[in-house]
C-alpha positions in Angstrom: -4.8 1.6 6.9 -2.4 2.2 4.0 1.0 1.4 2.8 3.3 4.2 1.9 6.3 3.7 -0.3 9.2 5.8 1.0 12.9 5.9 0.4 12.9 8.4 -2.5 15.0 10.8 -0.4 17.7 8.1 0.1 17.7 7.3 -3.6 17.9 11.0 -4.5 20.8 11.4 -2.1 22.7 8.5 -3.6 22.1 9.8 -7.1 23.3 13.3 -6.1 26.5 11.7 -4.6 27.3 10.3 -8.0 26.5 13.6 -9.7 23.3 12.6 -11.4 20.3 14.8 -11.2 16.8 13.2 -11.4 14.0 15.3 -12.8 10.6 15.4 -11.3 9.0 13.5 -14.2 11.5 10.6 -13.9 11.0 10.5 -10.1 7.2 10.4 -10.5 7.4 7.6 -13.1 9.5 5.6 -10.7 7.1 6.2 -7.8 4.1 5.3 -9.9 5.8 2.1 -11.1 6.5 1.2 -7.5 2.9 1.8 -6.3 1.5 -0.1 -9.3 3.6 -3.2 -8.3 2.7 -2.9 -4.6 -1.0 -2.6 -5.5 -0.7 -5.7 -7.6 1.0 -7.6 -4.8 -1.6 -6.5 -2.2 -4.5 -7.6 -4.5 -2.8 -11.0 -5.0 -2.4 -11.4 -1.2 -5.9 -10.3 -0.1 -8.5 -13.0 1.0 -11.0 -13.4 -1.8 -14.0 -15.0 -0.2 -16.5 -12.3 -1.3 -14.1 -10.1 -3.3 -15.6 -7.1 -1.5 -12.3 -6.4 0.2 -10.3 -6.8 -3.1 -12.6 -4.3 -4.8 -12.0 -1.8 -1.9 -8.2 -1.7 -2.4 -7.2 1.7 -3.8 -3.9 3.2 -5.0 -2.6 6.7 -5.7 -3.3 7.8 -9.2 -0.7 10.6 -8.9 2.3 11.6 -6.8 1.7 14.1 -4.1 4.6 15.5 -2.0 6.8 12.7 -3.3 4.5 10.1 -1.8 2.2 7.3 -3.2 0.0 4.9 -1.2 -2.0 1.7 -1.4 -5.0 1.6 1.0 -8.3 0.1 1.8 -11.4 2.3 1.3 -13.0 1.7 4.7 -16.2 3.4 3.8 -17.6 0.6 1.6 -18.1 -3.1 1.8 -14.4 -3.5 2.5 -14.7 -1.8 5.9 -13.6 -5.0 7.7 -10.1 -4.9 6.1 -8.7 -3.1 9.1 -10.0 -5.8 11.5 -8.7 -8.5 9.2 -5.2 -6.9 9.1 -4.8 -6.4 12.9 -7.5 -8.4 14.5 -10.1 -7.3 17.1 -11.1 -8.1 20.7 -14.6 -9.4 21.6 -17.0 -6.7 22.7 -20.4 -5.2 22.7 -21.7 -2.6 20.2 -22.5 0.6 22.1 -24.3 2.6 19.4 -26.0 2.4 16.1 -28.6 -0.1 14.9 -26.6 -3.0 16.3 -26.4 -1.5 19.8 -26.1 -4.4 22.3 -24.8 -6.9 19.8 -22.1 -9.1 21.2 -19.4 -9.5 18.5 -16.7 -12.2 18.8 -13.0 -11.8 18.8 -11.3 -11.9 15.4 -7.8 -13.2 14.9 -5.5 -11.1 12.7 -5.0 -12.4 9.2 -2.7 -9.7 7.8 -2.5 -9.3 4.0 -1.1 -5.8 3.5 1.8 -6.0 5.9 3.1 -9.3 4.4 2.6 -8.0 0.8 4.8 -5.0 1.8 7.4 -7.0 3.7 7.9 -9.7 1.0 7.9 -7.3 -2.0 9.6 -4.1 -0.9 12.8 -5.3 -2.5 11.0 -5.9 -5.8 9.3 -2.5 -5.6 12.6 -0.7 -5.1 14.2 -2.7 -7.9 11.4 -1.7 -10.2 11.7 1.9 -9.2 15.5 1.7 -9.8 14.9 0.2 -13.2 12.6 3.0 -14.2 15.1 5.6 -13.0 17.9 3.9 -14.9 15.8 3.8 -18.0 14.8 7.5 -17.6 18.4 8.5 -17.1 19.6 6.4 -20.0 22.0 4.3 -17.8 
């Protein structure tokens, strides 16, 4: 489960239309500013009962292929973040040490999706602010 910030292609297209070229360093600074803000908003939005899930939230530390992400490290104690985000049906474990265990249904309590939906405008504003600063506009 991850959130990917996209839209740099559209922004680049708009900048090219007005005759402004954006260098890679400025673009990367804008993307990193965006992912930093999104990470902050996801951390603010995550349930904090044990703080295990909060500690499992990760973010890109560099831009790769014009993409950055915020995600949950599902290998550690925050493995349940996926179930919390989308919910789960009741069932029976079919393998592992808990084979035969009947687990209950779990209602969805999304935290990443709402953080994205409510803050995508702020993130794009922040990215635009960085680009304007880098271009001296």
